[in-house]
VEXDREN-2710 file (C-alpha; in Angstrom, 1 decimal):
% VEXDREN-2710
k/r/px/py/pz
1/MET/-12.0/18.2/18.8
2/PHE/-14.7/16.0/17.3
3/LYS/-12.4/13.9/15.1
4/THR/-11.1/12.0/18.2
5/ALA/-14.6/10.4/18.4
6/TYR/-13.5/8.0/15.6
7/ARG/-10.4/6.8/17.2
8/VAL/-12.4/5.5/20.2
9/ALA/-15.4/3.8/19.2
10/LEU/-18.6/5.5/20.5
11/LEU/-21.5/3.3/21.6
12/SER/-23.8/6.3/21.6
13/ARG/-27.1/5.0/20.2
14/THR/-29.7/3.1/22.2
15/VAL/-29.9/0.6/19.5
16/LEU/-26.5/-0.6/20.2
17/SER/-27.6/-2.2/23.3
18/GLN/-29.2/-4.9/21.0
19/ILE/-26.0/-5.7/19.1
20/LYS/-22.8/-6.5/20.9
21/ASN/-21.0/-8.4/18.2
22/ARG/-22.5/-7.2/14.9
23/THR/-24.9/-5.0/13.1
24/SER/-27.8/-6.9/11.6
25/CYS/-31.3/-6.4/10.8
26/ILE/-32.8/-9.4/9.0
27/LYS/-32.6/-13.1/8.8
28/MET/-31.4/-15.2/5.8
29/PRO/-32.6/-16.9/3.7
30/GLY/-36.5/-16.4/4.2
31/GLN/-36.6/-12.7/4.8
32/THR/-40.0/-11.1/5.6
33/HIS/-41.6/-8.1/4.0
34/ALA/-40.8/-6.2/7.2
35/ASP/-37.2/-7.1/6.9
36/ILE/-37.0/-5.9/3.4
37/GLU/-38.8/-2.6/4.3
38/ALA/-36.4/-2.0/7.1
39/LEU/-33.4/-2.4/4.8
40/THR/-35.0/-0.3/2.2
41/ASP/-35.6/2.4/4.9
42/ILE/-31.9/2.3/5.9
43/ALA/-30.9/2.7/2.2
44/ASN/-32.9/5.9/1.9
45/ARG/-31.6/7.2/5.2
46/LEU/-28.1/6.7/3.8
47/ARG/-29.0/8.7/0.8
48/ILE/-30.4/11.4/2.9
49/HIS/-27.1/11.5/4.9
50/SER/-25.1/11.6/1.7
51/VAL/-27.1/14.6/0.4
52/THR/-27.0/16.5/3.7
53/ALA/-23.3/15.8/4.2
54/THR/-22.2/16.9/0.7
55/ASN/-24.4/19.9/0.9
56/ALA/-22.8/21.0/4.2
57/SER/-19.4/20.8/2.7
58/ASN/-20.5/22.0/-0.8
59/SER/-18.5/19.2/-2.0
60/GLY/-18.6/15.4/-2.8
61/HIS/-20.4/12.8/-4.8
62/PRO/-23.9/12.3/-3.7
63/THR/-25.1/10.6/-6.9
64/SER/-22.2/8.0/-6.7
65/CYS/-23.4/7.3/-3.2
66/SER/-27.0/6.9/-4.1
67/SER/-26.3/4.2/-6.7
68/ILE/-24.9/1.8/-3.9
69/ALA/-27.3/2.7/-1.1
70/GLU/-29.1/-0.8/-1.0
71/ILE/-25.9/-2.6/-1.4
72/ILE/-24.4/-0.8/1.6
73/SER/-27.7/-1.3/3.6
74/VAL/-27.6/-5.1/3.0
75/LEU/-24.0/-5.4/3.6
76/PHE/-23.8/-3.4/6.9
77/PHE/-27.2/-4.2/8.3
78/ASN/-27.6/-7.9/7.2
79/THR/-24.6/-9.6/5.8
80/MET/-21.4/-8.5/7.4
81/ARG/-20.3/-9.5/10.9
82/TYR/-18.4/-6.9/12.9
83/LYS/-18.0/-5.2/16.2
84/ILE/-19.1/-1.6/16.8
85/SER/-16.8/-1.5/19.7
86/ALA/-13.8/-2.5/17.8
87/PRO/-14.2/-1.7/14.0
88/ARG/-10.7/-3.3/13.2
89/ASP/-11.2/-6.5/15.3
90/ALA/-9.1/-9.3/13.9
91/SER/-12.0/-11.6/13.5
92/SER/-14.5/-9.2/11.9
93/ASP/-15.5/-9.1/8.2
94/ARG/-13.5/-6.5/6.1
95/PHE/-15.1/-4.0/3.7
96/VAL/-13.0/-2.1/1.1
97/LEU/-14.7/0.8/-0.8
98/SER/-12.5/0.8/-3.9
99/LYS/-14.7/3.6/-5.5
100/GLY/-13.6/5.9/-2.6
101/HIS/-15.4/9.0/-3.8
102/ALA/-18.5/7.3/-2.4
103/ALA/-17.1/7.8/1.1
104/PRO/-20.0/9.8/2.4
105/ILE/-22.3/6.8/2.3
106/LEU/-19.7/4.6/4.0
107/TYR/-19.4/7.1/6.7
108/ALA/-23.2/7.3/7.0
109/ALA/-23.4/3.5/7.4
110/TRP/-21.2/3.5/10.4
111/ALA/-23.0/6.5/11.9
112/GLU/-26.3/4.6/11.4
113/ALA/-24.8/1.6/13.0
114/GLY/-23.9/3.7/16.1
115/LEU/-20.2/4.3/16.0
116/PHE/-20.6/8.1/16.0
117/PRO/-23.4/10.6/15.9
118/VAL/-25.1/11.2/12.7
119/ASP/-24.7/15.0/13.1
120/ASP/-21.0/14.6/12.8
121/LEU/-21.5/13.6/9.1
122/LYS/-22.0/17.4/8.4
123/ASN/-18.2/17.7/9.1
124/LEU/-17.4/15.9/5.8
125/ARG/-14.4/17.3/3.9
126/LYS/-13.9/20.1/6.3
127/LEU/-10.3/21.0/7.4
128/GLY/-9.5/19.2/10.7
129/SER/-12.1/16.5/10.2
130/ASP/-11.1/12.9/9.7
131/LEU/-14.2/12.5/7.5
132/GLU/-12.1/13.3/4.5
133/GLY/-13.1/13.4/0.8
134/HIS/-12.0/9.8/0.3
135/PRO/-11.5/7.2/3.1
136/THR/-8.3/7.1/5.0
137/PRO/-7.2/5.1/8.1
138/ARG/-7.2/8.2/10.2
139/LEU/-10.6/6.7/10.9
140/ASN/-10.7/3.6/13.1
141/PHE/-13.1/1.9/10.7
142/ILE/-11.1/2.3/7.6
143/ASP/-8.3/-0.2/6.8
144/VAL/-6.8/1.6/3.7
145/GLY/-6.9/4.8/1.8
146/THR/-8.8/4.4/-1.4
147/GLY/-9.8/6.8/-4.2
148/SER/-7.1/6.5/-6.7
149/LEU/-9.2/3.9/-8.6
150/GLY/-8.5/0.4/-9.5
151/GLN/-6.6/-0.5/-6.3
152/GLY/-9.1/-1.7/-3.6
153/LEU/-9.6/-5.1/-5.0
154/ALA/-5.9/-6.0/-4.7
155/ILE/-5.9/-4.9/-1.2
156/ALA/-9.1/-6.9/-0.5
157/ALA/-7.5/-10.0/-2.1
158/GLY/-4.5/-9.6/0.1
159/MET/-6.8/-9.5/3.1
160/ALA/-8.7/-12.5/1.9
161/TYR/-5.4/-14.5/1.3
162/VAL/-4.3/-13.9/4.8
163/GLY/-7.7/-14.9/6.2
164/LYS/-7.9/-18.2/4.3
165/ASN/-4.3/-19.2/4.4
166/TYR/-2.7/-17.7/7.6
167/ASP/-5.5/-16.8/10.0
168/LYS/-7.6/-19.7/8.9
169/ALA/-10.5/-17.7/10.2
170/ASN/-14.2/-17.2/9.2
171/TYR/-14.0/-13.6/8.4
172/ARG/-15.0/-12.6/4.9
173/VAL/-13.8/-9.7/2.7
174/TYR/-16.0/-7.5/0.7
175/CYS/-14.9/-5.1/-1.9
176/LEU/-17.1/-2.6/-3.8
177/VAL/-15.8/-1.6/-7.2
178/GLY/-17.1/1.1/-9.5
179/ASP/-17.9/0.3/-13.1
180/GLY/-15.7/3.2/-14.2
181/GLU/-12.7/1.9/-12.3
182/SER/-13.1/-1.5/-13.8
183/ALA/-11.4/-0.3/-16.9
184/GLU/-8.2/-0.2/-15.0
185/GLY/-5.9/-3.2/-15.8
186/SER/-5.0/-3.5/-12.1
187/ILE/-8.6/-4.6/-11.4
188/TRP/-8.1/-7.6/-13.8
189/GLU/-4.8/-8.4/-12.4
190/SER/-6.4/-8.7/-9.0
191/LEU/-9.4/-10.8/-10.4
192/HIS/-6.8/-13.2/-11.9
193/PHE/-5.0/-13.4/-8.5
194/ALA/-8.2/-14.0/-6.5
195/SER/-9.4/-16.7/-8.9
196/TYR/-6.0/-18.4/-9.2
197/TYR/-5.8/-18.7/-5.3
198/ASN/-9.5/-19.7/-5.0
199/LEU/-10.2/-17.0/-2.5
200/ASP/-13.8/-18.2/-1.7
201/ASN/-13.9/-15.8/1.3
202/LEU/-13.7/-12.8/-1.0
203/CYS/-16.8/-11.1/-2.6
204/VAL/-16.4/-8.2/-5.1
205/ILE/-19.4/-6.1/-6.0
206/PHE/-19.4/-4.2/-9.2
207/ASP/-21.6/-1.1/-9.1
208/VAL/-22.6/-0.9/-12.7
209/ASN/-24.4/2.5/-12.6
210/ARG/-23.6/3.3/-16.2
211/LEU/-22.1/6.8/-15.9
212/GLY/-18.6/7.8/-15.5
213/GLN/-17.4/11.2/-14.6
214/SER/-17.5/13.0/-18.0
215/GLU/-19.6/10.5/-20.1
216/PRO/-21.1/6.9/-19.9
217/THR/-18.6/4.0/-19.2
218/SER/-17.6/1.9/-22.2
219/LEU/-19.9/-0.9/-21.2
220/ALA/-22.7/1.2/-19.8
221/HIS/-25.3/-1.3/-18.5
222/ASP/-24.1/-4.2/-20.5
223/VAL/-24.2/-6.5/-17.5
224/GLU/-24.0/-9.6/-19.6
225/THR/-20.5/-8.7/-20.8
226/TYR/-19.4/-8.1/-17.2
227/ARG/-20.8/-11.6/-16.5
228/LYS/-19.0/-13.3/-19.3
229/ARG/-15.7/-11.7/-18.5
230/LEU/-15.9/-12.6/-14.7
231/ASP/-17.1/-16.1/-15.6
232/ALA/-14.0/-16.4/-17.8
233/PHE/-11.7/-15.3/-14.9
234/GLY/-13.1/-18.1/-12.7
235/PHE/-15.6/-16.2/-10.6
236/ASN/-18.9/-17.4/-9.3
237/THR/-20.8/-14.5/-10.9
238/ILE/-24.2/-13.3/-9.9
239/VAL/-26.1/-10.6/-11.8
240/VAL/-28.6/-8.6/-9.8
241/ASP/-30.8/-5.6/-9.6
242/GLY/-28.6/-3.5/-7.4
243/HIS/-31.6/-1.8/-5.9
244/ASN/-33.6/-4.9/-5.1
245/ILE/-33.0/-5.8/-1.5
246/ASP/-34.3/-9.4/-1.9
247/GLU/-31.9/-10.2/-4.7
248/LEU/-29.0/-8.6/-2.9
249/VAL/-29.6/-10.6/0.3
250/LYS/-29.8/-13.8/-1.7
251/ALA/-26.7/-13.0/-3.7
252/PHE/-24.6/-12.3/-0.6
253/HIS/-25.9/-15.5/1.1
254/THR/-24.9/-17.4/-2.0
255/SER/-21.5/-15.9/-1.9
256/THR/-21.0/-17.2/1.7
257/THR/-21.8/-20.8/0.7
258/THR/-19.8/-20.9/-2.5
259/LYS/-16.6/-22.8/-2.1
260/ASN/-13.3/-22.9/-4.1
261/LYS/-13.9/-19.7/-6.0
262/PRO/-14.5/-16.1/-5.2
263/THR/-17.8/-14.4/-5.9
264/ALA/-18.5/-11.5/-8.1
265/ILE/-21.9/-9.6/-7.8
266/VAL/-22.6/-7.6/-10.8
267/ALA/-25.2/-5.0/-9.7
268/LYS/-27.1/-3.0/-12.2
269/THR/-27.7/0.4/-10.5
270/PHE/-28.6/4.0/-11.3
271/LYS/-26.5/7.0/-10.5
272/GLY/-28.5/9.3/-8.3
273/LYS/-31.2/6.6/-7.6
274/ASN/-34.3/8.0/-6.0
275/PHE/-33.2/11.6/-7.0
276/PRO/-36.0/12.9/-9.1
277/LYS/-34.9/14.5/-12.3
278/ILE/-31.2/13.6/-11.5
279/GLU/-31.4/9.8/-11.5
280/ASP/-29.4/8.4/-14.4
281/VAL/-28.7/11.9/-15.8
282/GLU/-25.2/12.9/-16.9
283/ASN/-23.2/15.8/-15.6
284/TRP/-24.0/15.2/-11.9
285/HIS/-20.8/13.4/-11.0
286/GLY/-19.0/15.0/-8.1
287/LYS/-21.6/17.7/-7.5
288/PRO/-23.5/18.4/-4.3
289/LEU/-27.2/18.9/-5.1
290/GLY/-27.4/22.5/-4.1
291/ALA/-30.7/24.1/-5.0
292/GLU/-32.1/20.6/-6.0
293/SER/-31.5/19.2/-2.5
294/GLU/-34.6/20.1/-0.7
295/ARG/-36.8/18.7/-3.4
296/VAL/-34.7/15.5/-3.4
297/LEU/-34.7/15.2/0.4
298/GLN/-38.4/15.6/0.6
299/HIS/-38.9/12.8/-1.8
300/LEU/-36.5/10.6/0.1
301/ARG/-38.1/11.3/3.4
302/GLY/-41.5/10.3/1.7
303/LEU/-40.1/6.9/0.8
304/ILE/-39.2/6.0/4.4
305/LYS/-41.9/3.8/5.9
306/ASN/-40.7/3.7/9.5
307/GLU/-39.4/6.9/11.1
308/GLY/-38.5/5.5/14.5
309/PRO/-35.5/3.4/15.5
310/ILE/-34.8/0.4/13.5
311/LEU/-35.0/-2.7/15.7
312/LEU/-32.0/-4.9/14.8
313/HIS/-31.6/-8.5/15.8
314/PRO/-28.5/-10.6/15.5
315/GLN/-28.1/-13.1/12.6
316/LYS/-25.1/-15.2/12.4
317/PRO/-22.8/-14.2/15.3
318/LEU/-19.2/-13.1/14.8
319/LYS/-16.8/-15.9/15.6
320/ASP/-13.7/-14.8/17.4
321/ASP/-11.4/-17.2/15.6
322/ALA/-8.6/-15.1/14.3
323/PRO/-5.5/-16.1/16.3
324/VAL/-3.5/-13.5/18.3
325/VAL/-0.5/-12.2/16.3
326/ASP/2.7/-10.6/17.5
327/ILE/4.8/-9.0/14.8
328/THR/7.0/-7.0/17.1
329/ASN/10.7/-7.3/18.1
330/VAL/11.6/-9.3/15.0
331/LYS/15.2/-10.6/15.1
332/LEU/17.5/-12.6/12.9
333/SER/17.7/-16.2/14.1
334/THR/21.4/-16.1/13.8
335/PRO/23.7/-13.2/13.2
336/PRO/25.5/-12.6/9.9
337/ALA/28.2/-15.1/9.2
338/TYR/30.5/-13.7/6.5
339/LYS/34.3/-13.3/6.1
340/LEU/35.8/-10.0/5.5
341/GLY/36.8/-9.6/2.0
342/GLU/34.7/-12.4/0.5
343/THR/32.3/-11.2/-2.2
344/ILE/28.5/-11.8/-2.1
345/ALA/25.7/-9.9/-3.6
346/THR/23.4/-8.1/-1.3
347/ARG/20.4/-9.5/-3.0
348/GLN/21.6/-13.0/-1.9
349/ALA/22.1/-11.7/1.6
350/TYR/18.4/-10.5/1.5
351/GLY/17.3/-13.9/0.9
352/ASN/19.4/-15.2/3.8
353/ALA/18.0/-12.5/6.0
354/LEU/14.5/-13.2/5.0
355/VAL/14.8/-16.7/6.0
356/LYS/16.3/-15.9/9.3
357/ILE/13.6/-13.4/10.4
358/ALA/11.0/-16.0/9.3
359/GLU/12.5/-18.5/11.5
360/THR/11.8/-16.3/14.5
361/ASN/8.4/-15.0/13.5
362/PRO/5.8/-17.1/11.7
363/ARG/4.0/-14.0/10.3
364/VAL/7.0/-13.0/8.1
365/ILE/5.9/-13.5/4.4
366/ALA/7.3/-12.8/1.0
367/LEU/5.7/-11.7/-2.1
368/ASP/7.3/-11.5/-5.5
369/GLY/6.5/-10.9/-9.2
370/ASP/8.1/-14.1/-10.7
371/MET/11.5/-12.8/-10.0
372/LYS/12.2/-14.9/-7.0
373/ASN/15.3/-16.7/-8.3
374/SER/16.9/-13.3/-9.1
375/THR/15.8/-11.4/-6.0
376/PHE/16.6/-14.5/-3.9
377/SER/13.2/-14.4/-2.2
378/GLU/12.9/-18.0/-3.3
379/LYS/15.0/-18.8/-0.2
380/LEU/11.9/-18.2/1.9
381/LYS/9.8/-20.4/-0.4
382/LYS/12.3/-23.2/-0.1
383/MET/12.1/-22.9/3.6
384/ASP/8.3/-22.6/3.9
385/ALA/6.3/-22.5/0.7
386/ASN/3.2/-21.5/2.6
387/ARG/4.7/-18.2/3.5
388/PHE/5.6/-17.2/-0.1
389/ILE/3.0/-15.6/-2.4
390/GLU/3.7/-15.6/-6.1
391/CYS/2.0/-12.8/-7.7
392/PHE/3.5/-13.2/-11.1
393/ILE/4.2/-10.3/-13.6
394/ALA/1.5/-8.0/-12.2
395/GLU/3.3/-5.4/-10.0
396/GLN/0.4/-3.2/-9.2
397/ASN/-1.5/-6.2/-7.9
398/LEU/1.7/-7.4/-6.0
399/VAL/2.0/-4.1/-4.2
400/GLY/-1.9/-4.1/-3.4
401/VAL/-1.9/-7.6/-2.2
402/ALA/1.0/-6.8/0.2
403/ILE/-0.8/-3.8/1.5
404/GLY/-4.0/-5.9/2.2
405/ALA/-1.9/-8.7/3.8
406/ALA/-0.3/-6.1/6.3
407/CYS/-3.6/-4.6/7.3
408/ARG/-4.7/-5.1/10.9
409/ASP/-1.0/-6.1/11.7
410/ARG/-1.7/-9.7/10.4
411/THR/1.7/-10.1/8.6
412/ILE/5.2/-8.7/8.1
413/ALA/5.2/-8.4/4.3
414/PHE/8.2/-8.1/2.1
415/VAL/7.8/-7.4/-1.5
416/SER/10.6/-8.0/-3.9
417/THR/11.2/-7.6/-7.7
418/PHE/13.6/-5.5/-9.9
419/ALA/13.9/-2.1/-8.5
420/THR/12.8/-0.6/-11.8
421/PHE/9.6/-2.6/-12.0
422/LEU/8.3/-1.1/-8.7
423/THR/8.0/2.2/-10.6
424/ARG/5.1/0.6/-12.4
425/ALA/3.3/0.5/-9.0
426/PHE/4.2/3.9/-7.9
427/ASP/0.6/4.9/-7.4
428/GLN/-0.1/1.9/-5.2
429/ILE/3.0/2.6/-3.1
430/ARG/2.1/6.2/-2.5
431/MET/-1.5/5.1/-1.6
432/GLY/0.2/2.7/0.7
433/ALA/1.7/5.6/2.6
434/ILE/-1.8/7.2/2.8
435/SER/-3.0/3.9/4.0
436/GLN/-0.3/3.9/6.9
437/THR/1.0/0.6/5.5
438/ASN/4.0/-1.2/7.0
439/VAL/5.0/-3.0/3.8
440/ASN/8.6/-3.6/3.1
441/PHE/9.9/-3.2/-0.5
442/VAL/13.1/-4.7/-1.8
443/GLY/14.4/-3.7/-5.2
444/SER/17.2/-5.7/-6.8
445/HIS/19.1/-5.1/-10.0
446/CYS/19.6/-1.4/-9.4
447/GLY/21.8/0.7/-11.6
448/VAL/24.1/0.2/-14.7
449/SER/25.9/-2.4/-12.6
450/ILE/23.4/-5.0/-13.7
451/GLY/25.2/-5.0/-17.0
452/GLU/24.2/-6.5/-20.3
453/ASP/20.4/-6.5/-19.7
454/GLY/20.3/-2.9/-20.6
455/PRO/18.3/0.2/-19.4
456/SER/14.9/-1.3/-19.3
457/GLN/16.0/-3.5/-16.5
458/MET/18.2/-1.0/-14.6
459/GLY/16.7/0.7/-11.5
460/LEU/17.9/4.2/-11.9
461/GLU/15.0/6.1/-10.5
462/ASP/14.0/4.0/-7.5
463/LEU/15.7/6.1/-4.8
464/ALA/14.0/9.3/-6.1
465/MET/10.6/7.5/-6.1
466/PHE/10.9/6.1/-2.6
467/ARG/12.4/9.4/-1.2
468/SER/9.2/11.0/-2.3
469/ILE/7.0/8.7/-0.3
470/PRO/6.0/10.4/3.0
471/GLY/7.3/8.7/6.1
472/SER/9.4/6.2/4.0
473/THR/12.7/4.6/5.3
474/ILE/15.3/3.7/2.6
475/PHE/18.1/1.3/3.3
476/TYR/21.1/1.1/0.9
477/PRO/23.3/-1.7/2.3
478/SER/26.8/-1.8/0.8
479/ASP/27.6/-5.4/1.9
480/ALA/26.0/-8.7/3.0
481/VAL/26.4/-7.9/6.7
482/ALA/24.6/-4.5/6.2
483/CYS/21.9/-6.0/4.2
484/GLU/21.0/-8.7/6.8
485/ARG/20.8/-6.0/9.4
486/ALA/18.8/-3.8/7.1
487/ILE/16.2/-6.4/6.6
488/GLU/16.0/-7.0/10.3
489/LEU/15.5/-3.3/11.0
490/ALA/13.0/-2.9/8.1
491/ALA/10.8/-5.7/9.6
492/ASN/10.5/-3.6/12.8
493/THR/10.1/-0.3/11.2
494/LYS/6.7/1.5/10.8
495/GLY/5.7/2.9/7.4
496/VAL/6.9/2.0/3.9
497/THR/10.5/0.7/3.8
498/PHE/12.7/0.2/0.7
499/THR/16.0/-1.7/0.6
500/ARG/18.1/-1.4/-2.5
501/THR/20.1/-4.6/-3.3
502/ASN/22.8/-5.1/-6.0
503/ARG/23.1/-7.8/-8.6
504/PRO/26.9/-7.9/-8.6
505/ALA/28.8/-9.6/-5.8
506/THR/30.6/-6.9/-3.5
507/ALA/33.2/-7.4/-0.8
508/VAL/32.2/-7.8/2.8
509/ILE/33.6/-4.8/4.5
510/TYR/31.9/-4.9/8.0
511/ASP/32.5/-7.2/10.9
512/ASN/29.5/-9.6/11.6
513/ASN/29.0/-7.9/15.0
514/HIS/28.8/-4.4/13.6
515/VAL/25.8/-2.4/14.9
516/PHE/23.7/-0.6/12.3
517/GLN/21.1/1.9/13.1
518/ILE/18.5/3.8/11.0
519/GLY/19.8/7.3/10.2
520/LYS/23.3/6.5/11.3
521/ALA/26.2/6.6/8.7
522/ASN/29.4/4.6/8.9
523/VAL/32.9/5.9/8.1
524/VAL/34.7/3.1/6.4
525/GLN/38.0/4.8/5.5
526/LYS/39.6/7.6/7.6
527/THR/42.9/9.3/8.3
528/ASP/43.7/12.4/10.4
529/ASN/44.4/14.5/7.4
530/ASP/41.6/13.6/4.9
531/GLN/41.0/16.3/2.3
532/VAL/37.8/15.1/0.7
533/LEU/34.7/13.2/2.0
534/VAL/33.5/10.6/-0.6
535/ILE/30.0/9.2/0.0
536/GLY/29.0/6.2/-2.0
537/ALA/26.6/3.2/-1.5
538/GLY/26.3/-0.3/-2.8
539/VAL/28.7/-0.8/-5.8
540/THR/29.9/2.9/-5.6
541/LEU/31.0/2.4/-2.1
542/ASN/33.4/-0.3/-3.2
543/GLU/34.6/1.9/-6.0
544/ALA/35.2/4.7/-3.5
545/ILE/37.3/2.4/-1.4
546/THR/39.3/1.4/-4.4
547/ALA/39.7/5.1/-5.3
548/SER/40.9/6.0/-1.8
549/HIS/43.7/3.4/-2.0
550/ASP/44.8/4.7/-5.4
551/LEU/44.7/8.2/-4.1
552/ALA/46.7/7.4/-1.0
553/LYS/49.5/6.2/-3.2
554/ALA/49.6/9.7/-4.7
555/GLY/49.6/11.3/-1.2
556/ILE/46.0/12.4/-1.2
557/ASN/43.9/11.0/1.7
558/VAL/40.2/10.9/1.4
559/ARG/37.5/9.8/3.9
560/VAL/34.9/7.3/2.7
561/LEU/31.4/7.3/4.2
562/ASP/28.6/4.8/3.8
563/PRO/25.2/6.4/4.6
564/PHE/23.5/3.1/5.2
565/THR/20.1/4.8/5.0
566/ILE/19.4/7.3/2.3
567/LYS/16.3/8.4/4.2
568/PRO/16.7/9.4/6.9
569/ILE/20.1/10.6/5.8
570/ASP/22.7/11.1/8.6
571/SER/23.0/14.9/8.3
572/SER/25.2/15.5/11.4
573/ALA/27.7/12.8/10.4
574/ILE/27.9/14.2/6.9
575/ILE/28.3/17.7/8.0
576/ALA/30.9/16.9/10.8
577/ASN/33.0/14.7/8.5
578/ALA/32.8/17.2/5.6
579/LYS/34.1/20.0/7.9
580/GLU/37.0/17.7/8.9
581/CYS/37.7/17.2/5.2
582/GLY/38.1/20.8/4.2
583/GLY/34.4/21.2/3.4
584/ARG/34.6/19.2/0.2
585/ILE/32.2/16.3/-0.6
586/ILE/31.8/14.0/-3.5
587/THR/28.9/11.7/-3.9
588/VAL/28.8/8.8/-6.3
589/GLU/25.8/6.8/-7.1
590/ASP/24.5/4.1/-9.5
591/HIS/21.4/6.2/-10.1
592/TYR/20.3/9.2/-12.2
593/PRO/21.4/12.5/-10.8
594/GLU/17.8/13.6/-9.9
595/GLY/16.5/12.6/-6.5
596/GLY/19.1/10.0/-5.4
597/LEU/21.9/10.0/-3.0
598/GLY/23.6/13.1/-4.2
599/GLU/20.4/15.2/-3.7
600/ALA/19.8/13.6/-0.2
601/VAL/23.2/14.7/0.8
602/LEU/22.7/18.1/-0.9
603/SER/19.5/18.6/1.2
604/ALA/21.4/17.6/4.5
605/ILE/24.1/20.3/3.9
606/SER/21.7/23.0/2.4
607/GLN/22.0/25.3/5.4
608/GLU/25.7/24.9/5.9
609/ARG/28.3/27.4/4.7
610/ASN/31.7/26.6/3.2
611/ILE/30.8/23.2/2.0
612/VAL/31.0/22.2/-1.6
613/LEU/29.4/19.2/-3.2
614/LYS/30.3/17.5/-6.5
615/LYS/27.7/14.9/-7.6
616/MET/28.7/11.8/-9.7
617/ALA/25.8/9.9/-11.1
618/VAL/24.6/8.2/-14.3
619/PRO/24.1/11.2/-16.5
620/LYS/21.8/9.8/-19.3
621/VAL/19.9/6.7/-20.4
622/PRO/22.5/4.0/-20.4
623/ARG/23.2/1.1/-22.8
624/SER/24.1/-2.5/-22.4
625/GLY/27.5/-3.8/-21.6
626/PRO/29.6/-5.5/-18.9
627/PRO/29.0/-4.2/-15.5
628/THR/32.5/-2.8/-14.9
629/ALA/32.6/-1.3/-18.4
630/LEU/29.4/0.5/-17.7
631/LEU/30.6/1.9/-14.4
632/ASP/33.5/3.3/-16.1
633/TYR/31.7/4.5/-19.3
634/TYR/29.1/6.4/-17.2
635/GLY/31.7/8.0/-15.0
636/ILE/31.1/6.4/-11.6
637/SER/34.1/4.1/-11.4
638/ALA/37.2/4.3/-9.1
639/LYS/39.2/6.0/-12.0
640/HIS/36.6/8.7/-12.3
641/ILE/36.4/9.2/-8.5
642/VAL/40.2/9.7/-8.4
643/ASN/39.7/12.4/-11.1
644/ALA/36.9/14.0/-9.3
645/VAL/38.9/14.3/-6.2
646/GLN/41.8/15.9/-7.9
647/GLU/39.3/18.4/-9.6
648/ILE/37.5/19.4/-6.3
649/LEU/41.0/20.0/-4.6
650/LYS/41.7/22.7/-7.2
651/LEU/38.6/24.7/-6.2
END
């Protein structure tokens, strides 16, 4: 099938014999008229490809592509250094198309560069094609999925942070942002981050083409306001005519020589540029040109000066200076060292584990949203401040930066904050799954057990949210030993992981040598005549253990199971133990009833006969109060588990 062509770089065009390390077509500074003409021709070729590709699929955004044609031409055929033979080479410049709906012109650029045949562009948006409507890493030249607007700049900033501070390499990062998406607050979070950390290897380009989807943008062509705002954020801001090759070449050159601050290029452009009767006209967003296409294509072909192959000659060669990185087989430097029965919060054990895996792998990093003294990620900062990234109270940027930092397997990134605050960044997290990211999330202060801070701080939806993420792995460690091993496992797990940690201290119930596995539950209380299986996690597992002791005094034996991972859930263990307990299960969780532990267990037993399940969860929006009082008030304490067991035995 044709899509495999993109997973193995194809050196199919004769022009590639001239460029082993990068694609380039003019020199800088001092470009000639012929150089400018060549880049102009490429821009119009890219427009032609965008029109024909969207026509072939009868779907797409050719006018949004057209506004950035000269920008893409200069970037890919003059400014950027990259390897056609290895699009994700560690030392290559990076490009993030934040306005992902302009994907056809990005695909066209790589086709023109020689990665795959131009004719394959006609498979745009077709079922089975990796040339999807918006970019995804199914393609070997795409780092992240984009298209949910306002997210690309955070990812680019994460890449740039790694390049400057960890790789200490010469590669640069370019991010193209649409003027419409610049209304997103996440863009301004990322601008602040990039400026605060002096990411002078980052260049963001604003495509100010005036028109949004349904009407003009709020600033339209007011490039001076863009300039003032970006200047105020600490950027080296350059305003250019986005269709002027000479101005673009000089602006990108200036960005490479600017030190101690990132560069923002504000490019005034026109949507549908060089499309007669369509250029700068409303109501053409997201529409193939259809009946207008032949007229437009004829005009575009007439603008091209040289029909033959474009002769490319190298400019500044790519420097292979990114270090070799190994982020596999990560281990704790020392095993857990806790005493049975001692109490310690799993959030504190997270900090301990983070330090331990960082001691064995220099690419372990932590990112936090100004919660480090509560999540205990500050332990890594105290061990090695260079491997801690403070992202402040800007959770959307926090997540995006982590996704960027994890790109091309450059770091093992752990993101921590209160579990409930990650809900603010749900869109970034779900896009992370589309981006095939390996970011590890740790959410502390979950449930009513945090106590007096009240419902705004209580993570009660987090399990449901992360369970909905495709391919995610969810750890819910119930003591410090389990938490350290969960973090060790997460560091080695592909895809999005989430580890839920508690604020209150809980008793250590596992031996330090206990072996934990993803998808494998642990039975922590058992007799030969158990009548009910009780499943809890975190604080509720401790409540379940207490309840089991109270029930034993009354002659009722229950089995207590710790799932360890909520996703994947250990279906076989749950079913087998439930059958040994008379087919009765009680789940108890410090979470809302929807989407959490109870529903994970319910899914596991959905095709089993003769098993009944009673769910115990926080039934409504809670209030402030002492942790133990809240567990009791909302019906998930040991006392209520005892009552639930007695009730289910009556069924």
